[in-house]
ZALUMKOL-228842 format. One line per 4 residues: for each residue z, x, y of N, C-alpha, C, O, CB. Coordinates in nm, 3 decimals. Each point is the difference from the previous one (the first is absolute). Glycine has a CB too. Layout:
BEGIN
Z:X:Y:Z:X:Y:Z:X:Y:Z:X:Y:Z:X:Y | ...
END
This chain:
BEGIN
-4.339:10.039:-3.594:-0.106:0.078:0.048:-0.141:-0.074:-0.075:0.000:-0.031:-0.119:0.171:0.274:0.151 | -0.251:-0.258:0.030:-0.140:-0.055:-0.043:-0.134:0.101:-0.030:-0.063:0.073:0.076:0.155:-0.267:0.072 | -0.107:0.169:-0.283:-0.060:0.122:-0.083:-0.160:-0.062:0.020:-0.003:-0.122:-0.016:0.232:0.203:-0.198 | -0.339:-0.030:0.240:-0.124:-0.051:0.025:-0.103:0.107:0.060:0.000:0.123:-0.002:0.122:-0.346:0.033
-0.190:0.149:0.010:-0.151:0.117:0.061:0.022:-0.038:0.134:0.014:-0.119:0.029:-0.238:0.118:-0.220 | 0.228:0.082:0.268:0.051:-0.025:0.125:-0.117:0.110:0.100:-0.030:0.107:-0.053:0.333:-0.176:-0.046 | -0.359:0.037:0.232:-0.109:0.092:0.067:0.066:0.010:0.153:0.015:-0.093:0.079:-0.257:0.006:-0.235 | 0.267:0.186:0.169:0.017:0.041:0.178:-0.165:0.058:0.022:-0.050:0.099:-0.053:0.368:0.006:0.075
-0.377:-0.197:0.068:-0.117:0.016:0.040:-0.052:0.022:0.220:0.055:-0.055:0.095:-0.058:-0.108:-0.401 | -0.080:0.235:0.306:-0.049:0.008:0.123:-0.151:-0.035:-0.027:-0.077:0.030:-0.091:0.259:0.144:0.185 | -0.197:-0.260:0.038:-0.143:-0.055:0.039:-0.035:0.038:0.114:0.082:0.056:0.073:-0.063:-0.232:-0.183 | -0.146:0.154:0.151:-0.033:0.068:0.117:-0.121:-0.141:0.047:-0.032:-0.098:-0.066:0.086:0.428:-0.014
-0.101:-0.284:0.228:-0.090:-0.098:-0.038:-0.161:0.078:0.030:-0.024:0.121:0.004:0.221:-0.349:0.061 | -0.282:0.124:-0.047:-0.129:0.107:-0.021:-0.035:0.105:0.080:-0.101:0.069:-0.014:0.019:-0.235:-0.063 | 0.167:0.177:0.160:-0.039:0.163:0.107:0.097:0.085:-0.015:0.012:0.096:0.076:-0.116:-0.192:0.119 | 0.208:0.067:-0.318:0.132:0.067:0.003:0.062:0.037:0.109:0.033:0.118:0.016:-0.095:-0.054:-0.186
0.085:-0.147:0.253:0.024:0.029:0.120:0.215:-0.069:0.001:0.093:0.048:0.064:-0.459:-0.074:0.049 | 0.367:-0.078:-0.198:0.153:-0.052:-0.031:0.011:0.035:-0.099:-0.106:0.035:-0.054:0.138:-0.206:0.155 | 0.064:0.181:-0.163:0.106:-0.008:-0.114:0.108:-0.081:-0.061:0.113:0.028:0.040:-0.169:0.127:0.035 | 0.045:-0.251:-0.165:0.106:-0.095:-0.055:0.035:0.062:-0.129:-0.073:0.049:-0.085:-0.012:-0.267:0.195
0.208:0.206:-0.105:0.103:0.031:-0.118:0.066:-0.131:-0.043:0.050:-0.076:0.083:0.005:0.316:0.007 | -0.055:-0.275:-0.272:0.051:-0.100:-0.051:0.049:0.087:-0.136:-0.003:0.116:-0.041:-0.149:-0.331:0.168 | 0.203:0.068:-0.174:0.060:0.022:-0.160:-0.076:-0.105:-0.072:-0.069:-0.076:0.068:0.328:0.153:-0.021 | -0.257:-0.089:-0.170:-0.050:-0.090:-0.110:-0.028:-0.005:-0.118:-0.054:0.092:-0.063:0.009:-0.119:0.196
0.075:-0.070:-0.174:0.011:0.020:-0.186:-0.151:-0.042:-0.044:-0.015:-0.015:-0.121:0.304:-0.077:0.068 | -0.400:0.070:0.135:-0.103:-0.005:-0.008:-0.115:0.072:0.059:-0.053:-0.062:0.093:0.170:-0.094:-0.143 | -0.164:0.258:0.026:-0.079:0.042:0.123:-0.132:-0.040:0.013:-0.051:-0.034:0.106:0.178:0.208:-0.106 | -0.189:-0.169:-0.122:-0.145:-0.094:0.025:0.015:-0.151:0.072:-0.085:-0.037:0.082:-0.002:0.153:-0.315
0.202:-0.203:0.197:-0.009:-0.101:0.078:0.021:-0.002:0.166:-0.047:-0.072:0.088:0.105:0.000:-0.312 | 0.033:0.181:0.224:0.089:-0.013:0.135:-0.146:0.072:0.111:-0.016:-0.032:0.118:0.356:0.085:-0.238 | -0.408:0.024:0.060:-0.104:0.086:0.103:-0.131:-0.131:-0.022:-0.113:0.032:0.036:0.188:0.310:-0.088 | -0.060:-0.441:0.012:-0.111:-0.084:-0.026:0.073:-0.117:0.113:-0.073:-0.066:0.075:-0.030:0.137:-0.375
0.212:-0.082:0.301:0.065:-0.080:0.107:0.032:0.018:0.122:0.046:-0.084:0.078:0.010:0.039:-0.227 | -0.091:0.202:0.178:-0.008:0.083:0.125:-0.129:-0.051:0.067:-0.017:-0.044:0.114:0.142:0.262:-0.212 | -0.220:-0.199:-0.015:-0.130:-0.021:0.028:-0.056:-0.139:0.046:-0.092:-0.008:0.081:0.086:0.185:-0.235 | 0.066:-0.281:0.101:0.017:-0.123:0.053:0.028:-0.010:0.117:-0.071:-0.046:0.089:0.118:-0.006:-0.260
0.100:0.112:0.183:0.074:-0.018:0.159:-0.059:0.050:0.099:0.053:-0.020:0.109:0.137:0.030:-0.187 | -0.330:0.078:0.074:-0.054:0.081:0.118:-0.009:-0.085:0.113:-0.066:-0.101:-0.023:-0.061:0.248:-0.115 | 0.160:-0.140:0.223:-0.038:-0.053:0.142:0.104:-0.105:0.012:-0.033:-0.101:0.062:-0.234:0.145:-0.055 | 0.415:-0.036:-0.068:0.090:-0.136:-0.008:0.080:0.061:0.082:0.060:0.096:-0.047:-0.069:-0.221:-0.178
0.034:0.088:0.373:0.080:0.085:0.107:0.176:-0.020:-0.074:0.085:0.088:0.016:-0.287:-0.151:0.254 | 0.221:-0.030:-0.325:0.111:-0.032:-0.066:0.116:0.088:-0.081:0.120:-0.015:-0.020:-0.283:-0.145:0.028 | 0.035:0.288:-0.053:0.051:0.110:-0.092:-0.037:0.125:0.058:-0.122:0.009:0.016:0.103:-0.142:-0.220 | 0.082:0.228:0.240:-0.012:0.125:-0.012:-0.177:0.088:-0.061:-0.091:0.061:0.056:0.395:-0.134:-0.091
-0.284:0.047:-0.055:-0.142:0.042:-0.121:-0.090:-0.100:0.045:-0.108:0.038:0.043:0.226:0.039:-0.287 | -0.101:-0.163:0.242:-0.101:-0.093:0.080:-0.062:-0.003:0.141:-0.108:-0.045:0.040:0.222:-0.058:-0.180 | -0.012:0.167:0.205:-0.040:-0.025:0.162:-0.119:0.131:0.021:-0.096:0.012:0.076:0.383:-0.120:0.031 | -0.221:0.208:-0.227:-0.037:0.143:0.042:-0.123:0.031:-0.098:-0.049:0.112:-0.011:0.306:-0.028:0.090
-0.304:-0.209:-0.156:-0.110:0.028:-0.141:0.063:0.158:-0.079:-0.069:0.101:-0.017:-0.207:-0.226:0.169 | 0.397:0.110:-0.184:0.042:0.088:-0.088:-0.032:-0.042:-0.138:0.095:-0.009:-0.079:0.071:0.074:0.236 | -0.274:-0.090:-0.195:-0.042:-0.024:-0.153:0.006:0.094:-0.075:0.052:-0.023:-0.109:-0.178:-0.113:0.159 | 0.080:0.261:-0.025:-0.100:0.083:-0.039:0.124:0.102:-0.110:0.071:0.069:0.073:-0.288:-0.086:0.195
0.248:0.035:-0.408:0.114:0.070:-0.047:-0.054:0.152:0.020:-0.121:0.022:-0.010:0.218:-0.218:-0.170 | -0.005:0.301:0.209:-0.025:0.134:0.037:0.090:0.032:-0.083:-0.039:0.079:-0.086:-0.041:-0.059:0.310 | 0.227:-0.065:-0.235:0.108:0.111:-0.109:0.076:-0.100:-0.075:-0.007:-0.118:0.033:0.062:0.337:0.133 | 0.013:-0.185:-0.258:0.109:-0.067:-0.078:0.057:0.066:-0.096:-0.052:0.099:-0.053:-0.042:-0.274:0.091
0.235:0.115:-0.076:0.045:0.086:-0.082:0.041:-0.098:-0.102:-0.017:-0.118:0.031:0.077:0.309:0.125 | 0.010:-0.154:-0.318:0.034:-0.108:-0.037:0.169:0.036:-0.040:0.045:0.114:-0.008:-0.320:-0.201:-0.064 | 0.328:-0.001:0.055:0.138:-0.026:-0.070:0.056:-0.072:-0.063:-0.018:-0.117:0.034:0.030:0.185:0.073 | 0.087:-0.045:-0.231:0.031:-0.126:-0.064:0.111:-0.081:0.028:0.028:-0.109:-0.050:-0.130:0.209:-0.096
0.195:0.000:0.276:0.107:-0.120:0.040:-0.016:-0.015:0.149:0.002:0.078:0.095:0.184:-0.027:-0.281 | -0.209:-0.220:0.168:-0.027:-0.059:0.156:0.131:0.058:0.113:-0.016:-0.035:0.117:-0.111:-0.224:-0.239 | 0.228:0.328:0.095:0.114:0.037:0.100:-0.106:0.158:0.052:-0.041:0.013:0.115:0.350:-0.141:-0.265 | -0.328:0.205:0.068:-0.033:0.099:0.043:-0.129:0.007:0.046:-0.027:0.100:0.066:0.182:-0.030:-0.185
-0.256:-0.166:0.098:-0.123:-0.048:0.098:0.003:-0.036:0.106:-0.088:0.036:0.079:0.021:-0.085:-0.214 | 0.188:-0.052:0.180:0.058:-0.033:0.117:0.043:0.141:0.079:-0.048:0.028:0.110:0.126:-0.267:-0.221 | 0.011:0.318:0.047:0.076:0.099:0.057:-0.125:0.063:0.068:0.001:-0.029:0.120:0.217:0.060:-0.293 | -0.348:0.059:0.132:-0.132:0.058:0.008:-0.034:-0.082:0.112:0.023:0.035:0.115:-0.088:0.040:-0.358
-0.004:-0.213:0.203:-0.021:-0.061:0.110:0.046:0.061:0.124:-0.069:0.078:0.066:0.068:-0.252:-0.202 | 0.145:0.129:0.174:0.064:-0.004:0.125:-0.054:0.177:0.031:-0.055:0.038:0.103:0.305:-0.262:-0.144 | -0.224:0.289:-0.051:0.004:0.148:0.044:-0.176:0.036:0.055:-0.019:0.078:0.093:0.255:-0.002:-0.304 | -0.337:-0.134:0.149:-0.101:0.042:0.055:-0.033:-0.097:0.122:-0.098:0.037:0.064:0.031:0.075:-0.287
0.131:-0.234:0.270:0.020:-0.072:0.091:0.075:0.058:0.139:-0.027:-0.039:0.113:0.012:-0.114:-0.312 | 0.090:0.232:0.173:0.076:0.082:0.106:-0.086:0.160:0.014:0.062:0.089:0.058:0.206:-0.231:-0.129 | -0.389:0.170:0.023:-0.062:0.122:0.007:-0.052:-0.018:0.122:0.007:-0.117:0.039:-0.050:0.173:-0.268 | -0.006:0.017:0.298:-0.101:0.010:0.103:-0.165:-0.016:-0.069:-0.042:0.007:-0.116:0.234:0.163:0.263
-0.246:-0.190:-0.036:-0.144:0.010:-0.040:-0.008:0.130:-0.086:-0.011:0.021:-0.120:-0.083:-0.146:0.339 | 0.103:0.204:-0.109:-0.054:0.137:-0.103:0.061:0.036:-0.111:-0.043:0.101:-0.055:-0.015:-0.007:0.228 | 0.171:-0.165:-0.233:0.039:0.039:-0.099:-0.061:-0.066:-0.079:-0.071:0.065:-0.077:0.242:0.006:0.144 | -0.171:-0.195:-0.079:-0.093:-0.062:-0.060:-0.133:0.009:-0.064:-0.044:-0.039:-0.108:0.171:-0.023:0.226
-0.194:0.147:0.021:-0.143:0.004:-0.030:0.027:0.151:-0.120:-0.079:0.005:-0.095:-0.066:-0.130:0.390 | 0.240:0.225:-0.285:0.017:0.090:-0.091:0.030:-0.061:-0.112:-0.067:0.046:-0.093:0.121:0.104:0.236 | 0.031:-0.250:-0.179:0.002:-0.058:-0.133:-0.163:-0.047:-0.078:-0.043:0.027:-0.112:0.305:-0.113:0.212 | -0.310:0.023:-0.011:-0.117:-0.053:-0.076:-0.095:0.120:-0.004:-0.074:-0.001:-0.099:0.100:-0.254:0.173
-0.040:0.346:0.000:-0.100:0.116:-0.023:0.056:0.096:-0.136:-0.079:0.071:-0.061:0.015:-0.066:0.351 | 0.185:-0.014:-0.320:0.061:0.075:-0.148:-0.065:-0.084:-0.113:-0.020:0.050:-0.111:0.278:0.026:0.202 | -0.299:-0.234:-0.054:-0.025:-0.048:-0.189:-0.135:-0.050:0.054:-0.068:-0.050:-0.089:0.332:-0.056:-0.072 | -0.334:0.105:0.310:-0.100:-0.070:0.011:-0.064:0.115:0.147:0.022:-0.020:0.119:0.087:-0.278:-0.247
-0.177:0.394:0.078:0.004:0.082:0.132:-0.112:-0.048:0.070:-0.023:0.065:0.102:0.128:0.143:-0.186 | -0.178:-0.293:0.063:-0.182:-0.018:0.054:0.057:-0.146:0.079:-0.059:-0.043:0.099:-0.170:0.156:-0.350 | 0.333:-0.171:0.202:0.077:-0.135:0.037:-0.108:-0.126:-0.059:-0.001:-0.113:0.049:0.138:0.226:0.204 | -0.242:-0.064:-0.387:-0.074:-0.117:-0.006:0.106:-0.171:-0.058:0.118:-0.024:-0.024:-0.356:0.249:-0.037
0.128:-0.291:0.063:0.078:-0.146:-0.004:-0.024:-0.007:-0.166:-0.097:0.016:-0.075:0.037:-0.163:0.351 | 0.200:0.116:-0.293:0.033:-0.014:-0.146:-0.044:-0.119:-0.079:-0.022:-0.087:0.084:0.203:0.211:-0.018 | -0.200:-0.166:-0.166:0.003:-0.120:-0.103:0.103:-0.012:-0.113:0.026:0.100:-0.069:-0.256:-0.092:0.114 | 0.270:-0.087:-0.060:0.083:-0.010:-0.102:-0.101:-0.069:-0.171:0.061:-0.016:-0.106:0.173:-0.026:0.351
END
């Protein structure tokens, strides 16, 4: 069991029309990487300019983080919107 700091996160594009869910052990670095990848058609987040952080959850167990990432990825768009609204009702772009 890997213990540490892990984050399940959701990013969106500036128009808030596309959502991307991921997991990382360094949220600041990963959101910056998404920013650098914007427009890169090889990556989903890059292709759709999903570099604006709008939601995240913290975990200390990588396995739990991966399980949660899969749960969120399997949610409908509406379910993801409701999840985001619980912690970020105005969908403000978050900074780390």
